[in-house]
ROSE-4610 file (N, C-alpha, C; in Angstrom, 1 decimal, always signed):
// ROSE-4610
residu = [M/M/M/F/F/F/Q/Q/Q/S/S/S/R/R/R/L/L/L/T/T/T/P/P/P/L/L/L/A/A/A/V/V/V/A/A/A/L/L/L/T/T/T/L/L/L/S/S/S/L/L/L/S/S/S/V/V/V/S/S/S/A/A/A/T/T/T/S/S/S/K/K/K/A/A/A/Q/Q/Q/T/T/T/A/A/A/E/E/E/Y/Y/Y/D/D/D/S/S/S/A/A/A/L/L/L/A/A/A/A/A/A/Q/Q/Q/L/L/L/R/R/R/S/S/S/S/S/S/D/D/D/E/E/E/R/R/R/L/L/L/L/L/L/S/S/S/A/A/A/V/V/V/H/H/H/T/T/T/G/G/G/D/D/D/R/R/R/A/A/A/T/T/T/W/W/W/Q/Q/Q/K/K/K/F/F/F/A/A/A/A/A/A/S/S/S/D/D/D/F/F/F/F/F/F/Y/Y/Y/L/L/L/D/D/D/E/E/E/E/E/E/G/G/G/G/G/G/V/V/V/T/T/T/Y/Y/Y/L/L/L/S/S/S/E/E/E/F/F/F/L/L/L/Q/Q/Q/Q/Q/Q/L/L/L/A/A/A/P/P/P/M/M/M/A/A/A/T/T/T/K/K/K/P/P/P/L/L/L/Q/Q/Q/I/I/I/Q/Q/Q/T/T/T/Y/Y/Y/K/K/K/L/L/L/T/T/T/R/R/R/I/I/I/N/N/N/G/G/G/T/T/T/A/A/A/I/I/I/V/V/V/L/L/L/H/H/H/E/E/E/D/D/D/T/T/T/D/D/D/E/E/E/N/N/N/K/K/K/V/V/V/R/R/R/Y/Y/Y/I/I/I/F/F/F/T/T/T/E/E/E/T/T/T/W/W/W/Q/Q/Q/L/L/L/L/L/L/D/D/D/N/N/N/T/T/T/W/W/W/K/K/K/L/L/L/R/R/R/D/D/D/L/L/L/H/H/H/I/I/I/T/T/T/N/N/N/V/V/V/L/L/L/S/S/S/D/D/D/P/P/P/P/P/P/A/A/A/I/I/I/K/K/K/L/L/L/S/S/S/P/P/P/A/A/A/Q/Q/Q/I/I/I/E/E/E/E/E/E/L/L/L/V/V/V/G/G/G/T/T/T/Y/Y/Y/R/R/R/S/S/S/G/G/G/S/S/S/D/D/D/T/T/T/L/L/L/S/S/S/V/V/V/R/R/R/G/G/G/D/D/D/G/G/G/D/D/D/R/R/R/I/I/I/F/F/F/A/A/A/H/H/H/R/R/R/A/A/A/G/G/G/A/A/A/P/P/P/E/E/E/R/R/R/E/E/E/R/R/R/K/K/K/A/A/A/E/E/E/T/T/T/R/R/R/D/D/D/V/V/V/L/L/L/F/F/F/T/T/T/P/P/P/G/G/G/E/E/E/P/P/P/R/R/R/R/R/R/R/R/R/M/M/M/I/I/I/F/F/F/L/L/L/R/R/R/D/D/D/S/S/S/M/M/M/G/G/G/K/K/K/V/V/V/T/T/T/G/G/G/S/S/S]
num = [1/1/1/2/2/2/3/3/3/4/4/4/5/5/5/6/6/6/7/7/7/8/8/8/9/9/9/10/10/10/11/11/11/12/12/12/13/13/13/14/14/14/15/15/15/16/16/16/17/17/17/18/18/18/19/19/19/20/20/20/21/21/21/22/22/22/23/23/23/24/24/24/25/25/25/26/26/26/27/27/27/28/28/28/29/29/29/30/30/30/31/31/31/32/32/32/33/33/33/34/34/34/35/35/35/36/36/36/37/37/37/38/38/38/39/39/39/40/40/40/41/41/41/42/42/42/43/43/43/44/44/44/45/45/45/46/46/46/47/47/47/48/48/48/49/49/49/50/50/50/51/51/51/52/52/52/53/53/53/54/54/54/55/55/55/56/56/56/57/57/57/58/58/58/59/59/59/60/60/60/61/61/61/62/62/62/63/63/63/64/64/64/65/65/65/66/66/66/67/67/67/68/68/68/69/69/69/70/70/70/71/71/71/72/72/72/73/73/73/74/74/74/75/75/75/76/76/76/77/77/77/78/78/78/79/79/79/80/80/80/81/81/81/82/82/82/83/83/83/84/84/84/85/85/85/86/86/86/87/87/87/88/88/88/89/89/89/90/90/90/91/91/91/92/92/92/93/93/93/94/94/94/95/95/95/96/96/96/97/97/97/98/98/98/99/99/99/100/100/100/101/101/101/102/102/102/103/103/103/104/104/104/105/105/105/106/106/106/107/107/107/108/108/108/109/109/109/110/110/110/111/111/111/112/112/112/113/113/113/114/114/114/115/115/115/116/116/116/117/117/117/118/118/118/119/119/119/120/120/120/121/121/121/122/122/122/123/123/123/124/124/124/125/125/125/126/126/126/127/127/127/128/128/128/129/129/129/130/130/130/131/131/131/132/132/132/133/133/133/134/134/134/135/135/135/136/136/136/137/137/137/138/138/138/139/139/139/140/140/140/141/141/141/142/142/142/143/143/143/144/144/144/145/145/145/146/146/146/147/147/147/148/148/148/149/149/149/150/150/150/151/151/151/152/152/152/153/153/153/154/154/154/155/155/155/156/156/156/157/157/157/158/158/158/159/159/159/160/160/160/161/161/161/162/162/162/163/163/163/164/164/164/165/165/165/166/166/166/167/167/167/168/168/168/169/169/169/170/170/170/171/171/171/172/172/172/173/173/173/174/174/174/175/175/175/176/176/176/177/177/177/178/178/178/179/179/179/180/180/180/181/181/181/182/182/182/183/183/183/184/184/184/185/185/185/186/186/186/187/187/187/188/188/188/189/189/189/190/190/190/191/191/191/192/192/192/193/193/193/194/194/194/195/195/195/196/196/196/197/197/197/198/198/198/199/199/199/200/200/200/201/201/201/202/202/202/203/203/203/204/204/204/205/205/205/206/206/206/207/207/207/208/208/208/209/209/209/210/210/210/211/211/211/212/212/212/213/213/213/214/214/214/215/215/215/216/216/216/217/217/217/218/218/218/219/219/219/220/220/220/221/221/221/222/222/222/223/223/223]
x = [+41.7/+42.4/+43.0/+42.9/+43.5/+42.5/+41.4/+40.0/+39.8/+40.3/+40.2/+41.4/+42.6/+43.0/+44.1/+52.1/+52.6/+52.2/+52.8/+52.8/+53.2/+52.1/+52.6/+53.8/+54.7/+56.4/+57.1/+56.8/+58.2/+59.0/+58.1/+58.9/+59.7/+59.5/+59.6/+60.7/+60.4/+62.0/+62.8/+62.7/+63.4/+64.8/+63.8/+64.9/+65.4/+65.0/+65.4/+66.5/+66.7/+67.5/+68.7/+68.4/+69.5/+69.9/+69.5/+69.8/+70.5/+70.6/+71.0/+72.1/+72.5/+73.1/+74.6/+74.3/+75.3/+76.5/+76.0/+76.7/+75.9/+76.7/+76.1/+76.1/+77.0/+77.0/+75.7/+74.9/+73.5/+72.3/+71.8/+70.6/+69.1/+68.5/+67.2/+66.4/+66.0/+65.6/+64.3/+63.0/+62.0/+62.1/+61.9/+62.1/+60.7/+60.2/+59.1/+58.9/+59.9/+59.6/+59.7/+60.2/+60.0/+58.7/+58.5/+57.0/+55.9/+55.9/+54.9/+55.1/+56.1/+56.2/+56.1/+56.2/+56.0/+54.3/+53.8/+52.3/+51.6/+52.4/+51.2/+51.8/+52.7/+53.0/+51.9/+51.9/+51.4/+49.1/+49.0/+47.7/+47.1/+47.9/+48.3/+48.3/+49.0/+49.3/+47.8/+47.0/+45.6/+44.4/+44.9/+43.9/+44.1/+45.3/+45.7/+44.9/+44.9/+44.5/+43.3/+42.5/+40.7/+40.3/+41.6/+41.1/+41.9/+42.8/+43.7/+44.5/+45.3/+46.3/+47.3/+47.7/+49.3/+50.2/+50.4/+50.9/+52.1/+51.2/+51.4/+52.0/+51.7/+52.6/+53.7/+53.9/+55.1/+56.2/+55.3/+56.1/+56.8/+55.8/+56.6/+57.1/+56.5/+57.1/+58.7/+59.8/+60.7/+60.7/+61.5/+61.9/+61.6/+62.2/+61.9/+60.9/+59.4/+58.5/+58.0/+57.4/+56.4/+55.5/+54.6/+53.3/+53.1/+52.9/+52.7/+51.6/+50.3/+49.1/+49.3/+47.8/+48.1/+47.6/+47.4/+47.9/+49.0/+50.0/+51.7/+51.9/+50.6/+51.6/+51.8/+52.4/+53.5/+53.6/+53.2/+53.2/+53.9/+54.5/+55.6/+54.8/+56.0/+55.3/+54.5/+55.2/+54.7/+52.9/+52.9/+51.8/+51.0/+51.7/+50.6/+49.7/+50.4/+49.8/+49.0/+49.1/+48.1/+46.6/+46.7/+45.5/+44.8/+45.6/+45.0/+43.9/+42.8/+41.5/+40.5/+40.1/+39.4/+37.8/+37.8/+37.0/+35.8/+34.6/+33.4/+33.5/+34.2/+34.6/+35.3/+35.5/+36.2/+37.5/+38.8/+40.0/+39.9/+40.7/+40.8/+41.4/+41.5/+41.7/+42.9/+44.1/+45.0/+44.6/+44.7/+44.1/+45.3/+46.6/+48.1/+49.0/+49.7/+51.2/+52.4/+53.2/+54.5/+55.4/+57.1/+57.5/+59.4/+60.2/+61.4/+62.4/+63.3/+64.5/+65.4/+66.4/+67.9/+68.8/+68.9/+69.6/+68.8/+69.2/+68.9/+67.2/+66.7/+65.6/+65.0/+63.8/+62.5/+61.2/+61.1/+60.2/+59.0/+57.5/+56.4/+55.3/+54.3/+53.5/+52.1/+51.5/+50.3/+48.9/+47.7/+46.4/+45.3/+44.9/+43.2/+42.3/+41.4/+40.0/+39.2/+38.3/+37.5/+36.3/+35.2/+34.3/+33.2/+33.3/+32.3/+33.5/+34.3/+35.2/+35.6/+35.9/+37.2/+38.7/+39.4/+40.6/+41.5/+42.8/+43.7/+45.4/+46.3/+47.8/+48.0/+49.0/+50.3/+52.0/+52.3/+53.8/+54.7/+55.5/+56.0/+57.7/+58.5/+59.6/+60.2/+60.4/+60.8/+62.5/+63.1/+64.6/+65.0/+65.4/+66.3/+67.1/+66.8/+67.4/+67.5/+68.8/+69.4/+68.4/+68.4/+67.9/+66.6/+65.9/+64.5/+64.0/+63.1/+62.3/+61.2/+61.7/+61.2/+60.2/+58.7/+58.5/+59.0/+59.2/+60.4/+59.2/+58.7/+57.5/+56.6/+55.2/+54.1/+53.3/+53.1/+52.4/+50.7/+49.4/+48.3/+47.5/+47.2/+46.9/+45.3/+44.2/+42.8/+42.8/+42.6/+42.5/+40.8/+41.3/+39.8/+39.4/+37.7/+36.9/+35.6/+34.8/+33.8/+32.4/+31.6/+30.7/+29.3/+29.1/+27.5/+26.9/+26.4/+25.4/+24.3/+23.2/+21.7/+20.7/+19.9/+19.2/+17.9/+18.0/+16.6/+15.7/+14.9/+13.7/+13.8/+13.1/+13.2/+12.2/+11.4/+10.6/+12.0/+12.6/+13.6/+14.4/+14.9/+16.3/+15.3/+14.2/+13.4/+13.7/+13.7/+13.8/+15.0/+16.0/+17.4/+17.9/+16.9/+17.9/+17.2/+18.2/+18.4/+19.9/+19.6/+21.5/+21.5/+22.6/+22.9/+24.4/+24.3/+25.3/+25.8/+27.1/+28.1/+29.6/+29.4/+29.8/+30.2/+31.1/+31.3/+30.9/+31.2/+31.0/+29.7/+29.5/+27.9/+27.8/+26.9/+26.8/+25.4/+25.0/+24.2/+23.7/+22.3/+22.2/+20.4/+21.1/+20.1/+19.8/+18.3/+18.7/+18.3/+18.3/+18.5/+18.0/+16.6/+15.5/+16.4/+17.3/+17.5/+19.0/+19.3/+20.7/+21.3/+22.0/+22.1/+23.5/+23.4/+24.5/+24.6/+25.9/+26.2/+27.6/+26.8/+27.9/+28.1/+29.5/+30.4/+30.7/+30.3/+30.9/+32.7/+32.7/+33.9/+34.7/+34.2/+34.3/+33.2/+33.8/+32.9/+31.7/+30.8/+29.5/+30.1/+29.5/+29.7/+28.9/+29.0/+27.9/+28.2/+26.9/+26.9/+26.0/+26.3/+25.8/+25.6/+24.1/+23.6/+24.2/+24.4/+24.8/+23.2/+23.0/+21.6/+20.7/+19.6/+18.9/+18.7/+20.0/+20.6/+21.5/+22.6/+23.8/+24.3/+25.1/+25.6/+27.4/+27.9/+29.1/+29.4/+30.8/+31.2/+32.3/+31.9/+32.9/+34.2/+35.2/+36.6/+37.0/+35.9/+36.6/+35.4/+35.4/+34.8/+35.1/+35.8/+35.8/+35.1/+34.6/+33.7/+32.1/+31.5/+30.0/+29.5/+28.4/+26.9/+25.6/+25.7/+24.7/+23.0/+22.6/+21.3/+20.3/+19.9/+18.9/+17.9/+16.9/+16.0/+14.9/+13.8/+13.0/+12.4/+11.2/+10.7/+9.1/+9.0/+8.4/+8.5/+9.9/+10.7/+11.3/+10.7/+11.3/+12.7/+13.7/+15.3/+15.4/+16.1/+16.0/+17.7/+18.9/+19.9/+21.1/+22.3/+23.0/+24.8]
y = [+29.4/+28.7/+28.0/+28.7/+28.1/+27.3/+27.7/+26.7/+25.6/+25.5/+23.9/+22.7/+22.7/+21.8/+22.5/+14.5/+15.7/+16.6/+16.8/+17.4/+18.8/+19.5/+20.7/+21.7/+20.5/+21.9/+21.3/+20.0/+19.4/+20.3/+21.1/+21.9/+22.9/+23.6/+24.6/+24.3/+22.5/+22.2/+22.0/+21.3/+21.1/+22.1/+23.5/+24.4/+24.9/+25.2/+25.4/+24.8/+23.3/+22.6/+22.7/+22.9/+23.1/+24.0/+25.1/+26.3/+26.6/+25.9/+25.6/+24.8/+23.9/+22.5/+23.5/+24.6/+25.3/+25.9/+26.2/+26.8/+26.9/+26.0/+25.8/+27.4/+28.0/+29.2/+30.1/+29.9/+30.6/+30.3/+30.7/+30.8/+31.0/+30.5/+31.0/+32.1/+33.0/+34.2/+34.6/+35.6/+36.0/+37.4/+38.2/+39.2/+39.7/+41.0/+41.3/+42.5/+43.1/+44.4/+43.3/+42.2/+41.4/+40.6/+40.3/+39.9/+40.8/+41.4/+42.4/+43.0/+43.2/+43.4/+42.0/+41.3/+39.7/+39.6/+39.9/+39.7/+40.9/+41.9/+42.5/+42.4/+41.5/+41.5/+40.0/+39.1/+38.0/+38.6/+39.6/+40.0/+40.7/+41.2/+41.5/+40.7/+39.0/+38.0/+37.4/+37.2/+36.8/+37.6/+38.7/+39.6/+39.7/+39.6/+39.1/+38.1/+37.1/+35.6/+36.0/+36.5/+36.9/+38.0/+38.6/+39.7/+39.8/+38.1/+38.1/+38.6/+39.7/+40.4/+39.6/+39.3/+38.8/+39.7/+40.9/+42.0/+41.7/+41.6/+41.4/+40.5/+38.9/+38.2/+37.9/+38.8/+38.6/+39.5/+40.7/+41.6/+40.9/+39.8/+39.2/+37.8/+37.3/+35.7/+35.8/+34.6/+35.1/+34.0/+34.1/+33.2/+32.0/+31.6/+30.0/+29.7/+30.9/+29.9/+28.7/+28.0/+26.9/+26.8/+26.3/+25.4/+24.6/+24.0/+22.8/+22.5/+21.9/+21.6/+20.1/+19.9/+18.7/+17.5/+17.7/+16.5/+15.6/+16.7/+16.6/+17.1/+17.9/+18.6/+19.7/+20.2/+21.4/+22.1/+23.6/+24.5/+25.5/+26.1/+26.6/+28.0/+29.2/+30.8/+30.9/+30.9/+30.9/+30.3/+28.8/+28.3/+28.9/+29.3/+29.7/+31.1/+32.3/+33.3/+33.1/+32.0/+32.1/+31.5/+30.8/+29.9/+31.3/+32.1/+33.6/+33.8/+34.1/+35.1/+35.0/+36.1/+37.2/+35.8/+36.4/+35.0/+35.8/+34.9/+35.5/+35.8/+34.7/+34.6/+35.8/+36.5/+37.1/+36.3/+37.0/+36.7/+36.3/+35.4/+34.4/+35.5/+35.4/+36.1/+35.7/+36.6/+36.0/+36.1/+34.8/+35.0/+34.5/+34.0/+34.0/+34.4/+34.5/+34.5/+34.6/+33.1/+33.7/+33.2/+33.4/+34.2/+33.4/+32.8/+32.3/+32.5/+33.7/+34.1/+33.5/+32.8/+32.9/+33.3/+34.3/+35.3/+35.6/+35.4/+36.0/+34.9/+34.2/+32.8/+33.2/+33.4/+33.3/+32.3/+31.4/+30.2/+31.0/+30.5/+31.8/+30.6/+30.2/+29.8/+30.5/+30.6/+31.1/+30.3/+30.9/+29.9/+31.4/+30.9/+31.6/+31.0/+32.1/+31.4/+32.3/+31.2/+32.2/+32.2/+33.0/+33.7/+32.5/+31.1/+30.4/+29.4/+30.7/+29.6/+28.4/+27.9/+27.0/+27.2/+26.6/+26.8/+26.4/+27.0/+27.1/+27.1/+26.3/+26.5/+27.0/+28.0/+28.2/+28.3/+27.4/+27.2/+27.6/+29.1/+29.5/+29.8/+29.8/+30.3/+31.5/+32.6/+33.9/+33.9/+34.8/+34.9/+35.8/+36.5/+37.9/+38.1/+38.0/+38.2/+39.7/+39.9/+41.4/+42.5/+42.2/+43.0/+43.4/+41.9/+41.8/+40.8/+41.0/+39.7/+39.2/+38.0/+37.0/+35.7/+35.6/+33.9/+32.9/+32.1/+31.0/+30.0/+29.4/+28.6/+28.7/+28.2/+28.2/+26.8/+26.1/+25.2/+25.4/+25.0/+25.0/+23.7/+23.5/+22.3/+22.7/+22.4/+22.2/+21.8/+22.5/+22.2/+20.7/+19.8/+19.4/+19.1/+19.3/+20.0/+19.5/+18.4/+18.3/+19.5/+19.1/+20.5/+20.5/+21.2/+20.9/+19.9/+18.7/+18.3/+18.6/+18.2/+18.4/+17.0/+16.8/+15.9/+15.7/+14.5/+14.2/+13.2/+13.3/+13.0/+11.1/+10.4/+8.4/+8.8/+9.4/+9.7/+9.9/+10.8/+11.4/+10.3/+9.8/+8.7/+7.7/+7.4/+6.5/+6.8/+7.8/+8.3/+8.1/+8.0/+7.7/+6.5/+5.4/+4.1/+3.4/+2.6/+1.5/+1.4/+0.2/+0.4/+1.3/+1.7/+2.3/+1.6/+2.3/+1.7/+2.7/+2.8/+3.5/+2.7/+2.1/+1.2/+0.2/-0.5/-1.3/-1.4/+0.1/+0.3/+0.2/-0.6/-0.8/+0.1/+1.0/+1.4/+0.9/+0.4/+0.4/+1.3/+1.9/+2.9/+2.3/+2.2/+2.0/+2.6/+2.9/+3.6/+3.0/+3.4/+3.1/+4.2/+4.2/+5.7/+6.7/+7.7/+8.8/+8.6/+7.6/+7.5/+7.2/+7.4/+6.7/+5.8/+4.7/+3.9/+3.5/+3.3/+3.0/+1.8/+0.7/-0.2/-0.2/-0.1/+0.1/-1.7/-2.3/-3.4/-3.9/-4.8/-4.5/-3.8/-3.4/-2.5/-2.4/-2.1/-2.0/-0.9/-1.3/-0.2/+0.7/+1.9/+2.9/+4.4/+4.9/+6.3/+7.1/+7.8/+8.9/+9.9/+11.2/+12.5/+13.1/+14.2/+14.3/+16.4/+16.6/+18.3/+18.8/+18.0/+18.5/+17.6/+17.9/+16.4/+15.6/+16.1/+14.9/+15.3/+15.3/+15.3/+14.7/+13.8/+12.9/+13.0/+12.8/+13.0/+11.9/+11.5/+10.3/+11.3/+11.3/+12.1/+11.3/+12.8/+12.7/+12.2/+12.6/+12.4/+13.4/+14.3/+15.7/+15.9/+15.5/+16.1/+14.9/+14.0/+12.6/+13.3/+13.1/+13.2/+12.3/+12.1/+11.3/+12.0/+12.3/+13.4/+12.4/+12.9/+11.9/+12.9/+12.1/+13.0/+12.4/+13.5/+13.4/+14.0/+13.2/+13.8/+15.0/+15.4/+16.6/+16.3/+14.7/+14.6/+14.9/+14.8/+14.4/+13.4/+12.2/+10.7/+10.9/+10.2/+9.9/+8.8/+9.6/+8.6/+7.8/+8.4/+7.8/+8.6/+8.3/+9.2/+9.2]
z = [-14.4/-14.6/-13.2/-12.3/-11.0/-10.5/-10.9/-10.2/-10.9/-12.1/-12.8/-11.7/-11.6/-11.0/-10.4/-6.3/-6.0/-4.7/-4.5/-2.9/-3.2/-2.7/-2.5/-2.3/-1.8/-1.7/-2.1/-2.9/-3.9/-4.5/-5.6/-6.3/-5.5/-4.7/-3.5/-3.0/-2.5/-1.4/-1.9/-3.4/-4.3/-4.6/-4.5/-5.2/-4.3/-2.6/-1.5/-1.1/-1.3/-0.9/-1.9/-3.3/-4.4/-3.8/-3.4/-3.0/-1.7/-0.4/+0.5/-0.2/-0.5/-0.3/-1.4/-2.1/-2.5/-1.8/-0.6/+0.5/+1.8/+2.3/+4.0/+4.6/+4.2/+5.1/+5.2/+3.9/+3.8/+4.9/+5.6/+6.2/+5.8/+6.2/+5.8/+6.8/+6.0/+7.3/+6.7/+8.0/+7.3/+6.9/+5.9/+5.5/+5.0/+6.0/+6.5/+4.8/+4.8/+4.0/+2.5/+2.1/+1.2/+1.0/+2.3/+2.2/+1.2/+2.1/+1.7/-0.1/-0.2/-1.8/-2.7/-2.5/-3.0/-3.0/-1.6/-1.6/-2.4/-3.0/-3.6/-4.7/-5.4/-6.8/-6.7/-6.1/-6.1/-6.1/-5.9/-5.8/-7.1/-7.6/-8.8/-10.2/-9.6/-10.3/-10.2/-9.4/-9.0/-10.1/-9.6/-10.4/-11.8/-12.6/-14.0/-14.5/-13.4/-14.0/-14.2/-14.0/-14.0/-14.9/-15.3/-16.5/-17.7/-17.7/-18.6/-18.7/-17.8/-17.9/-18.2/-19.1/-20.0/-19.3/-19.8/-19.4/-18.3/-17.3/-15.9/-15.6/-15.8/-15.8/-16.3/-17.4/-18.0/-17.9/-16.9/-15.6/-14.6/-13.9/-12.7/-12.8/-13.7/-14.5/-14.6/-14.3/-14.6/-16.3/-17.1/-18.9/-18.6/-17.5/-17.4/-16.7/-16.1/-15.4/-15.7/-14.5/-15.1/-14.0/-14.3/-13.4/-13.5/-12.2/-12.2/-11.5/-12.2/-11.3/-10.5/-9.9/-9.1/-9.8/-11.2/-12.0/-12.5/-11.9/-12.8/-13.7/-14.5/-15.5/-15.1/-16.3/-16.0/-17.4/-16.9/-18.0/-18.1/-19.2/-19.3/-19.5/-19.6/-19.7/-20.9/-22.1/-22.9/-23.2/-22.9/-22.9/-21.8/-20.7/-19.7/-19.8/-20.6/-21.2/-22.1/-23.1/-23.8/-23.5/-22.6/-21.7/-21.1/-21.0/-20.3/-20.8/-20.1/-20.8/-19.8/-20.0/-18.8/-18.4/-17.0/-16.3/-15.5/-15.3/-15.1/-13.1/-12.4/-11.4/-10.7/-9.5/-8.7/-8.4/-8.0/-7.8/-6.8/-6.4/-5.4/-4.2/-3.2/-1.6/-1.0/-0.7/+0.0/+1.3/+1.8/+3.6/+4.6/+4.0/+4.7/+3.8/+4.5/+3.6/+4.4/+3.5/+4.6/+3.5/+3.6/+3.2/+4.0/+3.2/+3.4/+2.2/+3.4/+2.1/+2.1/+1.6/+1.6/-0.1/+0.7/-0.2/-1.4/-2.4/-3.5/-4.1/-2.9/-3.6/-2.3/-2.5/-1.5/-1.6/-0.8/-0.9/-0.4/-1.1/-0.5/-0.2/+0.5/+1.2/+1.3/+0.4/+0.7/+0.4/+1.9/+1.5/+1.2/+0.0/-0.3/-0.7/-1.1/-0.7/-2.3/-2.9/-3.7/-3.1/-4.1/-3.7/-3.3/-3.2/-2.6/-1.4/-0.9/+0.4/+0.1/-1.3/-1.4/-1.0/-0.4/-0.1/-0.9/-1.2/-1.9/-1.3/-2.0/-1.4/-2.3/-2.5/-3.6/-2.5/-3.6/-3.4/-4.3/-4.2/-5.5/-4.4/-6.0/-5.7/-6.7/-5.9/-6.1/-6.5/-7.5/-7.4/-7.5/-7.6/-7.7/-8.9/-10.1/-11.1/-11.9/-11.5/-12.4/-11.6/-10.1/-9.4/-9.3/-9.9/-9.7/-9.2/-8.5/-7.9/-9.1/-9.7/-10.4/-10.2/-10.3/-9.9/-11.1/-10.4/-11.2/-11.1/-10.3/-10.4/-9.6/-10.0/-9.2/-8.9/-7.5/-7.5/-7.1/-7.1/-6.7/-6.1/-5.0/-4.3/-4.2/-4.4/-3.7/-2.5/-1.3/-0.1/+0.3/+0.4/-0.3/+1.1/+1.5/+2.6/+1.5/+2.8/+2.4/+2.1/+1.3/+0.9/+2.5/+2.5/+3.6/+2.9/+3.8/+3.6/+4.0/+3.3/+3.3/+3.9/+4.5/+5.0/+3.9/+3.2/+2.4/+2.8/+2.3/+3.3/+2.9/+3.7/+3.1/+1.8/+1.3/-0.3/-0.9/-0.7/-1.7/-2.0/-1.1/-1.2/-2.0/-1.6/-2.3/-4.0/-4.5/-5.5/-6.3/-5.7/-6.1/-6.3/-5.3/-5.1/-6.6/-7.1/-8.1/-8.2/-9.5/-10.3/-11.3/-11.3/-12.7/-13.7/-14.5/-15.4/-16.5/-16.0/-17.5/-17.8/-18.7/-19.5/-18.7/-18.3/-17.6/-15.9/-15.9/-14.4/-14.1/-13.0/-11.9/-10.4/-10.6/-9.5/-8.8/-7.5/-6.6/-5.5/-5.9/-4.8/-4.0/-2.2/-1.4/-0.4/+0.2/+1.4/+2.9/+3.8/+5.2/+6.1/+6.2/+6.8/+6.0/+6.9/+6.4/+5.9/+5.8/+5.4/+4.1/+2.8/+1.7/+1.4/+1.3/+0.9/-0.8/-1.4/-2.8/-2.6/-3.7/-3.7/-5.2/-5.5/-6.7/-6.9/-8.3/-8.4/-7.9/-7.1/-6.6/-5.8/-4.8/-4.1/-2.8/-1.3/-0.4/-0.3/+0.4/-0.3/+0.8/+0.5/+1.5/+1.4/+2.4/+2.9/+2.1/+1.7/+0.6/+1.6/+1.0/+1.4/+0.5/+0.8/-0.3/-0.1/-1.4/-1.4/-2.0/-2.8/-2.9/-3.2/-3.7/-4.1/-5.1/-5.9/-7.0/-6.9/-6.2/-6.3/-5.1/-5.1/-3.6/-3.7/-2.3/-2.5/-1.5/-1.4/-0.7/+0.4/+1.4/+2.7/+2.7/+2.6/+2.6/+1.3/-0.2/-1.1/-2.0/-1.5/-1.8/-3.4/-4.0/-5.5/-6.4/-5.8/-6.2/-6.1/-7.4/-7.0/-7.7/-7.8/-8.3/-8.5/-9.7/-10.3/-10.9/-10.4/-11.3/-12.0/-12.5/-14.2/-14.1/-14.5/-14.4/-15.6/-15.7/-17.0/-17.1/-18.0/-17.7/-16.7/-16.6/-15.3/-13.8/-13.9/-12.4/-11.8/-12.6/-12.5/-12.9/-12.1/-12.1/-13.6/-14.2/-15.5/-15.8/-14.7/-14.6/-14.0/-13.9/-13.3/-13.9]
């Protein structure tokens, strides 16, 4: 769920500001004991995502909990629980954990990594409800970074050279020595890097991939 997909601090800051606005006497503080407690809770929640453990989420999440994804979609608790299912991958691992407490509200920011070293930033709002800390909202964003690039030989690049069409979209690929360039109709030409022999990415846009297809003889047939 979390590895499938706004500003990461938007919700947390909004709630934080609303809390501080109610009383100018309130001050933000670091609470090491609470940070350790909520980090432990978050570790259990991360594990529960991968095992499909709904009971753990029901224990720690507030009844009005919502998850805000990177595309602006909002998922409330009931739907969130329905989507939980066991996953083959390993749980995310918390690398850094920061907490700021304002009376009965805690704003948490933690950075996690998955088994492929992909980084994620979590922002959370926890509140003390009936003497129990509950997770009110959660936002996760993927830290964008280019994958390691490999060098293709001029002969391998030549195999990819051509014009590819998908609907009304046209993309032309050409080689220049050991470099690869692609030009989309109506846009400037940009250099591409090879992630694998048949997968190219645009530096600075690691979520975009150009994947080449081959026939049984190994000849590129499309993208």
